[in-house]
C-alpha positions as CSV (number, residue, x, y, z in Angstrom):
1,M,-24.9,-40.1,30.1
2,D,-21.8,-37.9,30.3
3,W,-21.2,-37.1,26.6
4,R,-17.8,-35.5,27.5
5,E,-16.3,-39.1,27.2
6,H,-17.2,-39.3,23.6
7,I,-17.5,-35.6,22.1
8,V,-14.5,-33.6,21.9
9,G,-13.5,-30.2,20.3
10,D,-9.9,-29.7,19.0
11,P,-9.0,-26.5,17.1
12,E,-6.7,-28.9,14.9
13,V,-9.6,-31.1,13.9
14,L,-12.5,-29.5,11.7
15,A,-11.7,-26.0,13.1
16,G,-12.8,-26.9,16.6
17,K,-16.4,-28.2,15.7
18,P,-17.5,-30.9,18.4
19,V,-16.7,-34.3,16.9
20,V,-16.9,-38.2,18.1
21,R,-13.7,-38.7,19.9
22,G,-11.1,-40.4,17.6
23,T,-12.9,-39.4,14.5
24,R,-13.4,-36.4,12.1
25,L,-17.3,-37.2,12.3
26,A,-18.8,-33.9,13.6
27,V,-21.9,-33.9,15.8
28,D,-24.0,-31.6,13.2
29,F,-22.9,-33.9,10.3
30,L,-24.1,-37.2,12.3
31,L,-27.5,-35.3,13.3
32,G,-27.8,-34.3,9.6
33,L,-27.8,-38.0,8.7
34,F,-30.7,-38.7,11.1
35,A,-32.7,-35.8,10.1
36,A,-32.4,-37.1,6.5
37,G,-33.8,-40.4,7.6
38,W,-30.7,-42.7,8.1
39,T,-31.3,-45.1,10.7
40,E,-28.7,-46.0,13.5
41,A,-28.1,-49.3,11.7
42,Q,-27.2,-47.4,8.4
43,V,-25.0,-44.8,10.2
44,R,-23.1,-47.6,11.9
45,E,-22.8,-49.8,8.8
46,N,-21.3,-46.8,6.9
47,Y,-19.0,-45.5,9.8
48,P,-18.3,-48.8,11.9
49,Q,-15.8,-46.7,14.2
50,L,-19.0,-45.3,16.0
51,T,-20.6,-47.2,18.8
52,P,-24.1,-47.2,20.3
53,E,-22.6,-45.0,23.3
54,S,-21.0,-42.4,21.0
55,L,-24.2,-42.1,19.0
56,R,-26.2,-41.5,22.2
57,A,-23.5,-38.9,23.3
58,V,-24.3,-37.1,19.9
59,F,-27.7,-36.9,21.2
60,A,-27.0,-35.9,24.6
61,F,-24.7,-33.2,23.6
62,A,-27.3,-31.7,21.3
63,A,-29.9,-31.9,24.0
64,E,-27.6,-30.2,26.6
65,T,-26.4,-27.7,24.4
66,L,-29.8,-26.8,23.1
67,G,-31.1,-26.5,26.6
68,E,-28.4,-24.0,27.6
69,D,-29.6,-20.5,28.4
70,V,-28.6,-18.9,25.2
71,F,-31.4,-19.1,22.8
72,H,-31.0,-18.6,19.0
73,P,-34.6,-17.7,17.4
74,L,-35.0,-19.4,14.2
75,R,-35.6,-17.2,11.3
76,R,-38.6,-17.8,8.8
77,R,-37.8,-19.0,5.6
78,A,-39.2,-17.1,2.5
79,V,-42.0,-19.2,0.7
């Protein structure tokens, strides 16, 4: 999948954060919903402007950008 058809960044929208084209729904926001346990059906019910393709693009974008050569080590949280 070519996520570029669905994910865009515009300095005038959310300070340039990657969003789903035609929305103000940021990729990190949507990933956070899934991380919190939301299902695809729940996300699409609450945000009907999203398509199955745009949601796949969110994951494709995340997979590609996390797979880049730059590695951001995770910090341990204090217990």
